[in-house]
N, C-alpha and C positions, 0 to 999 in steps of 0.2 A: 494422413499427414496432420489433419486438424486435431485428432485425438492425441497425437504425439505432441503437438504444440501446446495443448492444454496442460499437459504434464509439466511443462516448463513455466508457464505463465504464473507469476506471483511467487515464484520460489527463486532464491539466489541460484544463478546458473552454476556456481561452483558445486552445489548439491546435486546437480543433474548433469554431470560432465559428459557421460556417454550419450545422453539424449541431445545435449547441446551440440556435440560433435556431429551426431547424425543429422541434425537440422542445420548444420553449418553455422552455428551461433557461437562457437567457442571464442571468437574474437571479443565478444561482449565481456567476458571474464577479465580480460586484460586491460581494458580501457577505463581509466578513471572518469567519473561523471560529475559534472557540475549541474546543479538544478536547471540552469538556463539552457543546457545542451540536450535535454530530453526531447527526442523526436520520435522514438519508436516504442512500440508496445513492450519490447524486451527491456528497454532502458527504464521505463516506468516500473515494470514488474520487479526489476532488480533493486531499485531504490525503495519501493513500497511493498515489501515482502508479505505484509499482513493482508494483502488484497489480491483478488483474482482480477486480472486485467484483460479486456478484450475489445475488439472493434466490431461493431455490428455490420450487417450487410448494407445498412443504410448509411454507413460511414461515421456513426457516432462512436465516441470513445466511452467505455464503461469500466467501472470497478465495483466489485462486491467484496465486502469485508469477509475474511476468513474467521469463522467462529461467530458466536452470538453476541448481540448487544442487548443489554437489559433495557427495560422501559424507561428507567430514570436517565440512563445515558442518552437515549433517543430524545427524551424531553429536553435535555441540556444541549442538544445539537449534534449528537453522533448520528451518522447515517449508515445504513447497511449497504446501500448501493448509491453510486454517484454516476453522473454522465456529463459529457461535455462535447462541444463541437470539434475540438482538436486536442492533440496530445498535451499541449501546453496548458490548456484549460483544465484537463483532467489532473495533470500534475499539481496545478495550483489548488484544486479542490481537495486533493489528497493531503497536501501540506497543511491546508486549513483544518482538515479532520485530525491530523496529528496534534495540532495545537489545542483543539477542543478536548481530545482524549487526554493530553498531558495535564490540562487544567482539572479535569475530573479526577484523574489519578492523584494529583496533588491535594485536592480537597479531601480525598478519601484516606490519605496517608495518616497513620496513627501519630498522635502528638507524643513526642518523647516525654518520658516520665519526669525528667528534670525541668521541663518547661511548662508542665501542666499547672494550672492555677491551684493554689492551696486555699483551704479554708472552708 
């Protein structure tokens, strides 16, 4: 069961319909989520698809980023792995990471040719 659940975690459930049905998680595909309503691992994974989400045996909530993060991004605040006491704390940490990532992406965006300084 655990290996089958890991196949779902961090991916939109619509991409894993057969597995979601086998795990009786199909109802998550049909329910809209508001950030304040996240209470389960599947809810967090559905919203934050770039992360692998799990709960440890000790009861802590964890997320590990899919893919690598370069050293400069880490220096600027991007984390490879996050943890929290509860699902709400993890969801908040993931949202904060999205904001940091968006700032980095914006800084790296090329300057349009028509707005580049001349001279």
